[in-house]
KEVEX-348255 format. One record per residue (C-alpha): z, y, x. Coordinates in steps of 0.02 Angstrom, whole numbers, plus 50000, padded with zeros to 5 digits. Each point is the difference from the previous one (the first is absolute). Layout:
N
c3, c2, c1
Z, Y, X
...
//
This chain:
1029
c3, c2, c1
49852, 49454, 48772
50060, 50177, 49976
49996, 49974, 49814
50106, 49839, 50013
50132, 50083, 50110
50003, 50154, 49884
50043, 49891, 49848
50127, 49896, 50101
50084, 50158, 50060
50011, 50062, 49816
50088, 49842, 49951
50119, 50008, 50149
50042, 50188, 50015
49933, 50079, 49840
50131, 50092, 49905
50136, 49989, 50129
50018, 50184, 50033
49899, 50006, 50161
49894, 50140, 49931
50145, 50122, 49987
50022, 50012, 50189
49829, 49952, 50063
49817, 50027, 49967
49967, 49819, 50049
50048, 49903, 49850
49935, 49862, 49881
50044, 50070, 49827
49819, 50016, 49946
49842, 49911, 50051
49920, 50149, 50076
50150, 50037, 50114
50013, 49817, 50043
49820, 49998, 50057
50032, 50149, 50110
50157, 49917, 50076
49904, 49840, 50033
49863, 50096, 50086
50131, 50090, 50109
50072, 49833, 50053
49821, 49938, 50047
49978, 50152, 50108
50160, 49968, 50092
50102, 50138, 49919
50131, 49883, 49924
50162, 50067, 50071
50035, 50139, 49875
49957, 49884, 49853
50102, 49860, 50072
50153, 50111, 50022
49989, 50068, 49824
49988, 49829, 49925
50126, 49913, 50108
50127, 50133, 49965
50006, 49950, 49814
49947, 49817, 50006
50064, 49933, 50162
49912, 49958, 50165
49978, 49814, 49965
49903, 50023, 49835
49900, 50148, 50072
49951, 49902, 50157
49933, 49859, 49890
49871, 50124, 49935
49965, 50119, 50147
49986, 49867, 50136
49860, 49899, 49920
49915, 50162, 49941
50006, 50070, 50176
49935, 49842, 50081
49857, 49967, 49878
49949, 50184, 49968
50034, 50085, 50166
49982, 49864, 50132
49858, 49900, 49918
49905, 50101, 49870
49993, 50168, 50089
49949, 49915, 50166
49852, 49926, 49910
49922, 50174, 50018
49995, 49972, 50190
49925, 49827, 49981
49869, 50060, 49879
49950, 50140, 50116
49994, 49890, 50157
49896, 49878, 49903
49879, 50140, 49948
49987, 50055, 50185
49961, 49825, 50047
49865, 49981, 49873
49923, 50162, 50061
49999, 49933, 50178
49917, 49837, 49945
49865, 50093, 49910
49969, 50107, 50151
49994, 49849, 50116
49875, 49901, 49898
49863, 50117, 50045
50032, 49984, 50188
50016, 49809, 50008
49824, 49965, 50056
50005, 50132, 50140
50171, 49945, 50055
49941, 49816, 50004
49852, 50047, 50112
50107, 50106, 50111
50127, 49855, 50010
49864, 49878, 50052
49945, 50117, 50138
50184, 50017, 50055
50023, 49813, 50001
49849, 49978, 50112
50060, 50134, 50116
50173, 49920, 50003
49932, 49833, 50044
49899, 50074, 50143
50155, 50086, 50065
50103, 49844, 49983
49873, 49894, 50098
49981, 50133, 50137
50085, 49940, 50160
50029, 50177, 50052
50105, 50047, 49849
50165, 50076, 50040
50156, 49928, 49921
50083, 50170, 49972
49923, 50174, 50010
50059, 50110, 50148
50079, 50169, 49961
49892, 50124, 50091
50046, 50184, 50009
49863, 50120, 49942
49939, 50103, 50148
50035, 50187, 49988
49851, 50108, 49954
49965, 50183, 50002
50094, 50142, 50087
50170, 50027, 49933
50050, 50184, 49988
49826, 50036, 50074
50061, 49971, 50176
50063, 49826, 50009
49865, 49865, 50019
50009, 49818, 49952
50053, 49950, 50179
50133, 50128, 50019
50162, 49922, 50070
50111, 50116, 49895
49910, 49951, 49847
50019, 49817, 50035
50185, 50020, 50037
50028, 50091, 49837
49911, 49862, 49906
50100, 49865, 50089
50165, 50090, 49961
49953, 50039, 49818
49951, 49818, 49967
50149, 49921, 50088
50112, 49897, 49886
50158, 50074, 50081
49938, 50181, 49968
49958, 49956, 49823
50177, 49928, 49968
50069, 50157, 50077
49895, 50103, 49879
50063, 49895, 49851
50176, 50026, 50054
49972, 50186, 50011
49929, 50005, 49822
50149, 49900, 49935
50129, 50114, 50091
49909, 50158, 49937
50004, 49935, 49821
50184, 49972, 50016
50019, 50175, 50062
49902, 50062, 49848
50125, 49910, 49892
50145, 50086, 50083
49922, 50171, 50011
50033, 50051, 49818
50040, 50173, 49930
50185, 49960, 49975
50026, 49987, 50191
50083, 50159, 50063
49876, 50108, 50103
50131, 50028, 50135
50061, 49820, 50012
49980, 49893, 50153
49898, 49870, 49894
49874, 50138, 49953
49982, 50057, 50184
49969, 49821, 50059
49876, 49964, 49858
49905, 50160, 50048
49995, 49948, 50183
49948, 49821, 49952
49858, 50070, 49894
49932, 50096, 50153
50006, 49841, 50103
49915, 49893, 49864
49864, 50135, 49980
49967, 50006, 50187
49986, 49811, 50014
49886, 49987, 49850
49890, 50136, 50075
49999, 49903, 50164
49940, 49841, 49912
49863, 50098, 49908
49938, 50078, 50161
49997, 49829, 50084
49882, 49934, 49871
49893, 50157, 49995
49978, 49992, 50188
49959, 49816, 49993
49885, 49997, 49851
49939, 50176, 49981
50042, 50123, 49863
49851, 50010, 49881
49828, 49974, 50075
50017, 49841, 50101
49958, 49833, 49919
50181, 49942, 50004
50070, 50174, 49958
50183, 50016, 49947
49956, 50087, 49839
49872, 49869, 49951
50137, 49878, 49955
50084, 50019, 49827
50174, 49957, 50064
49981, 50118, 50148
49955, 50140, 49878
50163, 49966, 49906
50101, 50004, 50159
49909, 50163, 50051
50045, 50082, 49838
50183, 49953, 50013
50012, 50053, 50180
49919, 50169, 49958
50127, 50025, 49858
50139, 49971, 50130
49917, 50127, 50121
49991, 50131, 49865
50187, 49969, 49952
50043, 50020, 50188
49907, 50162, 50005
50092, 50059, 49846
50165, 49967, 50088
49959, 50075, 50166
49881, 50147, 49964
50053, 50129, 49867
49820, 50036, 49959
49980, 49828, 49931
50157, 50008, 49897
49911, 49987, 49831
49943, 49825, 50052
50176, 49929, 49990
49950, 49940, 49824
49888, 49874, 50090
50152, 49917, 50072
50024, 49908, 49838
49841, 49907, 50038
50087, 49915, 50145
50048, 49866, 49867
49822, 49931, 50034
50052, 49954, 50177
50045, 49817, 49946
49820, 49974, 49949
49960, 49975, 50183
50081, 49829, 49985
49859, 49941, 49892
49876, 49987, 50144
50124, 49906, 50108
50063, 49868, 49873
49870, 49869, 49967
50070, 49954, 49827
50006, 50175, 49931
49833, 50039, 50076
49924, 49852, 49914
50075, 50052, 49828
49934, 50175, 50018
49827, 49932, 50050
50000, 49887, 49848
50051, 50144, 49884
49859, 50105, 50073
49880, 49864, 49957
50066, 49995, 49820
49988, 50190, 49988
49836, 50003, 49903
50072, 49883, 49869
50161, 50096, 49991
49908, 50165, 49978
49903, 49918, 49857
50158, 49936, 49915
50079, 50175, 50027
49858, 50079, 49911
50017, 49884, 49855
50185, 50031, 49986
49973, 50188, 50014
49880, 49991, 49850
50128, 49907, 49901
50129, 50135, 50042
49887, 50143, 49950
49946, 49918, 49834
50175, 49960, 49948
50066, 50169, 50058
49870, 50092, 49893
50043, 49887, 49852
50186, 50034, 50026
49973, 50189, 50004
49909, 49988, 49835
50141, 49894, 49925
50158, 50069, 50075
49967, 50176, 50073
50145, 50114, 49952
50098, 49867, 49915
50126, 49943, 50131
50104, 50162, 50010
50171, 50034, 49928
50119, 50144, 50001
50149, 49998, 50119
50112, 50037, 49849
49990, 49866, 49873
50024, 50112, 49848
49820, 50073, 50026
49865, 49877, 49936
49840, 50099, 50031
49931, 50091, 50154
49989, 50167, 49903
50187, 49993, 49954
50044, 49950, 50172
49897, 50141, 50084
50072, 50129, 49880
50175, 49942, 50032
49968, 50000, 50189
49940, 50179, 49995
50151, 50052, 49902
50115, 49908, 50123
49919, 50088, 50149
50030, 50173, 49918
50181, 49953, 49956
50043, 49946, 50175
50015, 50173, 50051
50064, 50076, 49837
49860, 50133, 49997
49934, 50030, 49822
49950, 50176, 50039
49913, 49954, 50160
49905, 49865, 49905
49941, 50124, 49870
49942, 50120, 50142
49903, 49863, 50081
49912, 49950, 49842
49959, 50190, 49955
49942, 50049, 50169
49902, 49838, 50032
49903, 50033, 49842
49974, 50183, 50048
49936, 49941, 50166
49870, 49888, 49915
49947, 50137, 49883
49991, 50132, 50135
49899, 49906, 50127
49891, 49899, 49886
49872, 50067, 49874
50002, 49938, 49824
49863, 49874, 50030
50034, 49852, 50109
49917, 49978, 50166
50085, 50122, 50120
50058, 49979, 50180
50167, 49927, 50055
49986, 50091, 50171
50134, 50128, 49953
50118, 49867, 49935
49978, 49896, 50156
50019, 50145, 50115
50164, 50055, 49919
50069, 49827, 49974
50191, 49973, 49997
50111, 50058, 50068
49928, 50176, 50009
49926, 49999, 49820
50160, 49926, 49930
50112, 50121, 50088
49897, 50145, 49938
49997, 49934, 49823
50186, 49979, 50002
50040, 50170, 50083
50082, 49901, 50137
49995, 50048, 50186
49836, 49948, 50069
49991, 49909, 50169
49995, 50110, 50151
49828, 50051, 50060
49911, 49981, 49834
49914, 50133, 49896
50012, 50007, 49812
49847, 49965, 49899
49880, 50138, 49956
49986, 50052, 49819
49903, 49893, 49886
49818, 50028, 49982
49854, 49900, 49932
49909, 49878, 50108
49812, 49976, 49979
49954, 49837, 49926
49872, 49966, 50134
50123, 50021, 50143
50069, 49830, 49999
50006, 49826, 49915
50051, 49973, 49819
50186, 50000, 49960
50058, 49895, 49849
50153, 50025, 49894
50073, 49839, 50073
50000, 50076, 50173
50088, 50153, 49931
50135, 49897, 49919
50026, 49898, 50164
50024, 50159, 50096
50120, 50069, 49870
50100, 49839, 50008
50006, 50010, 50195
50061, 50182, 49986
50139, 49952, 49878
50050, 49850, 50107
50015, 50107, 50157
50095, 50135, 49900
50124, 49867, 49941
50025, 49937, 50182
50026, 50177, 50069
50124, 50042, 49862
50096, 49839, 50024
50011, 50041, 50181
50061, 50176, 49967
50121, 49935, 49870
50072, 49877, 50120
50019, 50129, 50137
50084, 50123, 49875
50120, 49857, 49949
50045, 49974, 50181
49899, 49841, 50019
49919, 49983, 50169
49816, 49951, 50025
50053, 49844, 50070
50093, 49958, 49843
49854, 50047, 49895
49888, 49880, 50107
50131, 49864, 49978
49997, 50022, 49810
49814, 49992, 49998
50002, 49838, 50103
50126, 49924, 49882
49898, 50039, 49849
49849, 49921, 50085
50098, 49844, 50051
50071, 49985, 49821
49824, 50011, 49933
49937, 49870, 50122
50139, 49880, 49945
49956, 50028, 49819
49816, 49967, 50042
50046, 49832, 50069
50102, 49962, 49848
49853, 50045, 49886
49893, 49873, 50093
50115, 49861, 49956
49952, 49897, 49838
50186, 49964, 49967
50036, 50187, 49998
49860, 50033, 49881
50065, 49862, 49887
50177, 50078, 50008
49930, 50172, 49969
49901, 49939, 49846
50147, 49908, 49925
50114, 50148, 50030
49881, 50115, 49917
49985, 49890, 49845
50182, 49965, 49988
50058, 50176, 50040
50108, 49943, 50146
50009, 50080, 50172
49921, 49913, 50154
50116, 49902, 50106
49894, 50016, 50158
50013, 50182, 50029
50020, 50117, 50148
50161, 50091, 50033
50044, 50135, 49871
49974, 50136, 50129
49831, 49928, 50051
49950, 49983, 49815
50034, 50186, 49974
49899, 50047, 50160
49864, 49878, 49967
49832, 50088, 49976
49905, 49965, 49841
49831, 49942, 50050
49867, 49879, 49937
49986, 49868, 50134
49896, 49846, 50033
50087, 49845, 50059
50022, 49978, 50190
49868, 49864, 50012
49866, 50122, 49937
49882, 50010, 49855
49819, 49996, 49945
49985, 50189, 49995
49870, 50005, 50138
49890, 49880, 50096
50104, 50003, 50159
50161, 49949, 49915
49905, 49871, 49889
49925, 49907, 50153
50168, 50007, 50092
50090, 49920, 49852
49870, 49863, 49983
50006, 49964, 50183
50195, 49984, 49998
49986, 49888, 49841
49871, 49890, 50088
50131, 49962, 50134
50116, 49938, 49862
50128, 50140, 50024
50061, 50087, 49846
49855, 49954, 49890
50120, 49955, 49859
50073, 50175, 50003
49827, 50072, 49980
49967, 49891, 49857
50159, 50043, 49907
49966, 50180, 50028
49827, 49988, 49927
50065, 49891, 49854
50137, 50130, 49960
49874, 50147, 50004
49989, 50086, 49827
49867, 50134, 50040
49953, 50143, 50109
50143, 50119, 50032
50123, 49887, 49904
50156, 49911, 50064
49982, 49810, 50017
50082, 49883, 49871
50035, 49815, 50027
49860, 49892, 49930
49996, 49813, 50031
49839, 49975, 49905
49881, 50130, 50075
49825, 49935, 50041
50008, 50109, 50158
50066, 49849, 50092
49823, 49932, 49997
49945, 50126, 50120
50125, 49949, 50137
49986, 49816, 49960
49815, 50015, 50027
50021, 50100, 50161
50120, 49866, 50070
49873, 49863, 49965
49849, 50099, 50069
50083, 50111, 50130
50132, 49884, 50068
49962, 49818, 49969
49812, 50016, 50021
49955, 50157, 50098
50134, 49983, 50137
49977, 49812, 50017
49821, 50038, 50044
50073, 50052, 50168
50072, 49826, 50024
49831, 49922, 49954
49904, 50114, 50114
50113, 49973, 50147
50016, 49811, 49979
49813, 49987, 49971
49955, 50096, 50156
50124, 49910, 50105
49926, 49834, 49943
49827, 50062, 50056
50070, 50058, 50167
50073, 49826, 50022
49839, 49917, 49963
49887, 50114, 50100
50107, 50004, 50154
50065, 49816, 49988
50173, 50060, 50015
50130, 50102, 49909
50003, 50184, 49943
50186, 50007, 50022
50041, 49891, 50155
49946, 50013, 50181
49926, 49847, 50084
50171, 49963, 50082
50088, 50007, 49833
49866, 49884, 49922
50033, 49880, 50136
50190, 50006, 49964
49964, 49973, 49814
49890, 49847, 50039
50132, 49935, 50117
50138, 50017, 49868
49889, 49917, 49873
49973, 49852, 50117
50187, 49992, 50043
50052, 49998, 49820
49874, 49867, 49962
50062, 49887, 50141
50134, 49869, 49961
50128, 49915, 50097
49975, 49824, 50068
50040, 49870, 49863
50175, 49934, 50007
50019, 49822, 50047
50088, 49885, 49878
50148, 49929, 50091
50029, 49808, 50008
50188, 50001, 49988
50047, 49971, 49817
50119, 50142, 49975
49887, 50125, 50076
49851, 49925, 49910
50088, 50018, 49834
50046, 50184, 50036
49817, 50031, 50056
49933, 49929, 49834
50127, 50101, 49907
49965, 50170, 50077
49813, 49977, 49997
49992, 49955, 49817
49934, 50121, 49868
50161, 49990, 49892
50102, 50060, 50152
49876, 50149, 50025
50012, 50047, 49814
50193, 49988, 50005
50006, 50111, 50152
49881, 50130, 49918
50108, 49997, 49846
50161, 50033, 50099
49914, 50146, 50094
49947, 50082, 49834
50175, 49973, 49922
50074, 50075, 50160
49894, 50156, 49990
50039, 50017, 49818
50187, 49984, 50034
49992, 50133, 50137
49920, 50114, 49881
50149, 49984, 49884
50118, 50068, 50134
50081, 50168, 49977
50144, 50101, 50068
50178, 49926, 49970
49930, 49841, 49924
50145, 49908, 50084
50122, 50095, 49891
49936, 49924, 49839
50060, 49828, 49938
49823, 49930, 50031
49992, 50070, 50174
50076, 49845, 50073
49871, 49891, 49924
49863, 50117, 50074
50074, 49977, 50174
50002, 49812, 49978
49822, 50001, 49943
49945, 50096, 50154
50097, 49882, 50110
49913, 49854, 49916
49827, 50077, 50045
50057, 50029, 50177
50065, 49819, 50028
49841, 49933, 49915
49897, 50085, 50136
50115, 49933, 50134
49979, 49822, 49932
49808, 50021, 49984
49987, 50056, 50185
50111, 49856, 50058
49904, 49869, 49901
49832, 50063, 50062
50064, 50002, 50183
50064, 49826, 49981
49832, 49941, 49920
49878, 50096, 50112
50093, 50006, 50162
49941, 50132, 50122
49830, 50012, 49907
50100, 50098, 49871
49985, 50151, 50114
49813, 49985, 50019
49971, 50053, 49820
50001, 50190, 49970
50081, 49987, 49828
50139, 49887, 50067
50033, 50126, 50138
50006, 50137, 49871
50129, 49903, 49895
50104, 49961, 50150
50005, 50185, 50045
50062, 50042, 49824
50127, 49860, 50013
50068, 50081, 50161
50009, 50169, 49916
50101, 49919, 49860
50114, 49921, 50125
50029, 50165, 50088
50034, 50091, 49841
50121, 49867, 49930
50102, 49955, 50153
49981, 50134, 50133
49988, 50162, 49898
50171, 50060, 50050
49966, 49957, 50182
49840, 50090, 50001
50085, 50160, 49925
50118, 50000, 50150
49864, 49971, 50132
49852, 50096, 49930
50015, 50191, 49972
49911, 49994, 49830
50071, 50041, 49831
50040, 49853, 49884
49858, 50049, 49882
49873, 49956, 50135
50073, 49824, 50008
49992, 49982, 49813
49813, 50028, 50011
49988, 49835, 50086
50036, 49918, 49834
49843, 50075, 49932
49904, 49887, 50124
50031, 49860, 49877
49882, 50076, 49882
49858, 49968, 50128
50011, 49815, 49957
49890, 50043, 49851
49863, 50014, 50120
49996, 49810, 50009
49911, 50009, 49837
49845, 50055, 50100
49991, 49829, 50073
49960, 49917, 49836
49919, 50145, 49895
49827, 50042, 50058
49989, 50162, 49904
50153, 50067, 50077
49941, 49944, 50168
49838, 50095, 49980
50091, 50160, 49953
50114, 49985, 50149
49851, 49966, 50109
49916, 50156, 49932
50149, 50104, 50046
50009, 49929, 50173
49818, 50017, 50038
50005, 50174, 49935
50133, 50062, 50122
49879, 50066, 50133
49892, 50097, 49875
50153, 50061, 49904
50072, 50057, 50170
49844, 50101, 50033
50004, 50076, 49827
50184, 50031, 50009
49990, 50086, 50167
49864, 50111, 49937
50103, 50039, 49845
50153, 50037, 50103
49897, 50120, 50107
49942, 50090, 49842
50178, 50011, 49933
50062, 50065, 50164
49870, 50139, 50001
50036, 50051, 49824
50191, 49989, 50025
49985, 50123, 50153
49889, 50111, 49898
50119, 49998, 49858
50148, 50044, 50117
49902, 50158, 50050
49951, 50048, 49824
50140, 49953, 49880
50157, 49982, 50103
50084, 50152, 49920
49938, 49973, 49821
50131, 50029, 49870
50070, 49839, 49920
49940, 49961, 49828
49989, 49854, 49882
49900, 49878, 50113
50016, 50092, 50167
50188, 49985, 50022
50136, 49965, 50129
49944, 49821, 50010
49812, 50023, 50001
49937, 50141, 50108
49916, 50050, 50157
50151, 50054, 50096
49995, 49856, 50124
49865, 49877, 50058
50092, 49853, 49922
50008, 50088, 49830
49818, 50047, 50014
49949, 49816, 50031
50101, 49942, 49854
49932, 50129, 49887
49821, 49963, 50051
50028, 49816, 49975
50063, 50039, 49824
49836, 50099, 49974
49901, 49846, 50053
50077, 49904, 49857
49949, 50142, 49880
50178, 50021, 49950
50022, 50182, 49937
49884, 50070, 50139
49935, 50131, 49879
50176, 50066, 49969
50030, 50009, 50188
49835, 50098, 50014
50054, 50118, 49860
50168, 50035, 50089
49907, 50032, 50162
49889, 50129, 49906
50156, 50106, 49944
49967, 50187, 50006
50100, 50160, 49979
49972, 49994, 49810
50100, 49838, 49998
50155, 50064, 50094
49966, 49985, 50187
50017, 50142, 50122
49848, 50042, 50102
50085, 50123, 50115
50194, 49977, 50011
50092, 50152, 50058
50098, 49907, 50131
49847, 49951, 50093
50006, 49819, 49953
49844, 49905, 49976
49920, 50006, 49821
50044, 49859, 49883
49835, 50013, 49906
49874, 49865, 49997
49816, 50015, 50054
49839, 49991, 49911
49950, 49872, 50133
50107, 49872, 49908
49855, 49970, 49882
49872, 49941, 50135
50138, 49923, 50101
50061, 49878, 49868
49825, 49968, 49924
49922, 49960, 50168
50149, 49887, 50045
49986, 49907, 49835
49808, 49974, 50026
50018, 49942, 50180
50165, 49909, 49987
49989, 49918, 49827
49818, 49987, 49954
49935, 49959, 50176
50137, 49921, 50107
50090, 49898, 49864
49831, 49943, 49936
49969, 49939, 50177
50150, 49889, 49983
49923, 49925, 49845
49835, 49975, 50092
50086, 49907, 50143
50096, 49885, 49883
49841, 49965, 49901
49904, 49965, 50157
50116, 49871, 50063
50041, 49926, 49831
49816, 49975, 49958
49976, 49920, 50174
50128, 49872, 49957
49956, 49979, 49817
49812, 49992, 50027
50000, 49813, 50000
49927, 49878, 49874
50147, 49899, 49932
49878, 49856, 49965
49955, 49981, 50183
50108, 49951, 50146
50082, 50144, 50089
50112, 50008, 50155
50156, 50001, 49890
49945, 49835, 49926
49983, 49925, 50169
50176, 50056, 50041
50057, 49914, 49843
49910, 49842, 50056
50086, 50006, 50165
50169, 50007, 49913
49960, 49860, 49885
49929, 49893, 50143
50160, 50027, 50098
50106, 49912, 49866
49896, 49839, 50018
49970, 50012, 50184
50178, 49972, 50067
49947, 49968, 50178
49891, 50155, 50004
49857, 49904, 50082
49868, 50063, 49879
49985, 49827, 49912
50062, 49929, 49833
49974, 49834, 49924
49849, 49989, 49881
50116, 49943, 49863
50088, 50171, 49999
49839, 50096, 49977
50003, 49996, 49806
50179, 50064, 50005
49944, 50144, 50116
49863, 50061, 49888
50113, 49985, 49848
50126, 50117, 50086
49869, 50129, 50041
49945, 50130, 49871
49816, 50044, 49988
49882, 50040, 50084
50049, 49866, 50134
50099, 49887, 49885
50004, 49943, 49816
50178, 50045, 49950
50005, 50067, 49823
49809, 49960, 49965
49926, 49872, 49884
49977, 49883, 50150
50181, 50017, 50055
50084, 49916, 49851
50033, 49833, 50084
49975, 49908, 50161
49839, 49911, 49936
49913, 50168, 49988
50061, 50047, 50171
49926, 49835, 50070
49834, 50035, 49929
50004, 50176, 50073
50043, 49926, 50171
49859, 49875, 49989
49877, 50144, 49983
50059, 50082, 50164
49905, 49878, 50107
50135, 49987, 50135
50011, 49899, 50157
50142, 49882, 50048
50081, 49998, 50171
50120, 49852, 50027
50046, 50005, 49817
50031, 50187, 49998
49903, 50156, 49948
49990, 50148, 50115
50058, 50179, 49960
49838, 50084, 50043
49896, 49868, 49918
50094, 50017, 49838
50001, 50192, 50004
49810, 50010, 50036
49964, 49881, 49859
50102, 50094, 49875
49924, 50165, 50048
49823, 49928, 49990
50035, 49918, 49833
50070, 50166, 49934
49851, 50103, 50054
49876, 49872, 49945
50074, 49986, 49829
50001, 50191, 49981
49819, 50013, 50051
50044, 50096, 50161
49897, 49975, 50158
50071, 49900, 50140
49967, 50066, 50173
49888, 49917, 50118
50143, 49974, 50121
50099, 49903, 49871
49848, 49893, 49964
49971, 49967, 50182
50180, 49952, 50023
49993, 49883, 49851
49856, 49903, 50068
50032, 50002, 50185
50081, 49830, 50015
49912, 49835, 50014
49933, 49937, 49833
50048, 49818, 50009
50180, 50026, 50055
50031, 50139, 49875
49927, 49893, 49858
50116, 49857, 50046
50151, 50115, 50011
49956, 50082, 49832
49988, 49826, 49923
50171, 49956, 50060
50071, 50157, 49916
49909, 49959, 49838
50068, 49825, 50013
50180, 50060, 50018
49986, 50126, 49860
49916, 49872, 49884
50146, 49880, 50034
50117, 50141, 49958
49902, 50034, 49836
50004, 49811, 49957
50190, 49989, 50036
50032, 50158, 49895
49894, 49932, 49859
50095, 49828, 50005
50166, 50090, 50004
49957, 50110, 49852
49934, 49847, 49906
50163, 49905, 50028
50105, 50149, 49940
49895, 50019, 49847
50020, 49810, 49956
50183, 50013, 50028
50014, 50150, 49884
49902, 49909, 49869
50104, 49846, 50014
50164, 50102, 49982
49926, 50088, 49852
49952, 49833, 49912
50173, 49932, 50040
//
């Protein structure tokens, strides 16, 4: 499929100039294959924008939309299906060996159940009995102590539990408000501090209640013997230590623990049944998740080692584009550092004295100690070498003398050169500072210039990581033209000359390699990594654009193995374990019993139908009834709804100013009046039974909305204090008419049912995800609120407010540039931030904690929580779809009820036997014969009805009798077993009477067959006579 789309893309977009401004193009087959693969992975936006800019949106959409649907939504999701099938096969293999033991155990359980059922003393419902207290709480309180019983009663009271939940929510809100940007002397800060004292005291009181009631450690029901209580205890102890840090100066160093207060919302887990169930299910899946994590980690390590062998030292480039090798760039950088201070004499002195230092304190043979060099490290050694004023309180070094070779470890020439370079660098810094001061430049100005150089270097570093910049750089170098995307002239002059790796990292060491592969496995920026590897020309050489490099196979292989396979193993493991939990516990791994009952109720309610509408006897109403209940009318209404939705999609701002705008308004009015007429005709035909149908009530509500928007919009504007835009939203309600398609399309109905039945489980998962996001948002506010703005962490996306933090974390959940945000949060002094501002303001530098912060969030939020959403959808979808289409299902019975209602106008559960062939012809399989070989004509339908063995009651057949016979015939023909209850029901009536009634039915159907045969014979003779004439 990828091959086909690559060839098709070459025919549509090849040679159109897309390659001049984008790496995603179709000029060559290899590039076309890469572009098709990117579309299949979901990274289609850049390629679509590049192609549509030159070829138009319409033509580009004709290619990209089918490629995205087939490649991304179908082909790539086959990985999940394959993995789930593999997990299912493993489960079946494991269950085969346990079948005999399970059968024996099941037999014993059945006997026990029968004995329990037959026992007259069996209780209908088990009584809830409180476990008696045991042991001595706190050594001195026995099981019968009144204080202990009172504490237990209070701790387990529902009102007290609700009070604690409210406290946890209020304290979490206080955490969101207590951010570093709040002024320390403000009233809000004072109130938050007092509130924290109150919350801490109340949480301690709750903990002490439970400790007194159940004991602390050694009693059978001890407080610390419960996992959830241990979590509460840890969180309360963190609050106590934070309180000590605020009140007692000795504990001031513990203020860092206050950041752990973000764990306080975790106390809600124990008190919310839905979240507690999800956590319990996740704990049960933990062994499988650990195994999958081990497999994924092995993949990371193997590909990281391979990447280091292939690309180590090849991703770098010089900050000044005129230098193409690392050696040239380093030499130019050293010359630039020496020229910043205009100090050729000092540079020569540094070189001479450094070499004298090495020769004086090192013997001729290698292998001498570095202790002297370390002891007299800069600034002392540098100041002495340059004859500058040494720092106060230091002593000059003693004269040189040999050092015994046995006195210390070996010293290599590399270490000597590194020390000499450090001496030179410090000499340059001291001379620059002295030169600035001599020129009247203050230390603050020197610091500002240093920050500006670092910031310019950081901006150049981000430019170097862009594939388009590398393309422009290569083109400018070949054509001899200057770059158009440059820094300011002043920044270009001050820009340090350094050999830099791109901002997303490199394969120079194992840590960076694993991090790059992990980021790529999330789908974030993997194409930039691939282009960088393809452009690499060698170790220590600047990259050059290359669209045909085989290095792309490394990243294509990693995306297949590391993303599509390895990470989808998490989905397979979670879904498989949730299915096991559902089977073992006869329930659900994601819904509480109450939620399961709601789901069953909704399923039953949606399956239920309104009472059949009676066909009126008055001729005008009867004609209207037949008209609105006919299939052509239903198809016409569906067509009008689809056309209305399509027309609404064509609307745009100021459409009424165009010449065709009037026709658009007339078209929308036509749709509106059509719905008015439909509602009026149905009310006239059905009478008051119109409002007994849910779909009719839904249509009537939309009609009322249309009437209010069309005739009373100006009145509503004067009466309701809402903006006009809110009233225009009511027009969008017309789009909801498309939901009527669910009434006739079983596939859409199953999808809608899946979403509805998944609401409780999705609510549990969503609440847990919201809790995780809240904790990380509060933690981010305390860690990164003052971080300097960069490329990704900017004025729109930051941790300055709780709202912005939530939006930023939601963006990270979608894997959209989360690695760039992490990189900006890691900013250090070398990239232009100020770790210690002179005005006392907080530092705008990032934190090394950004690395574990964002990686842990992506693991928990993306790989676990979002995969839980997939598990919930699959669980409910398989529950609906796990139906054999060849056998009768509840949906087929609902269709039978609808078809029966069209023939049973009196709604008495009877229809004439003559209508039975028409009924089975109108029903699709498995209950009817519509569309089958037996459903071609009425004669086949009559033969099918004769095989049903029905009874006749006063010339009519009964609803239940026909339905039971059709179900029995379907299951018998398919070889399925009929239950003993159905067999008993089928033979419960008296034999002679049933035989007589069945004979009457067969007689009527036989007469119908004979009449149909005679009618067909006459038509055939008439046709032959007309043909002969």
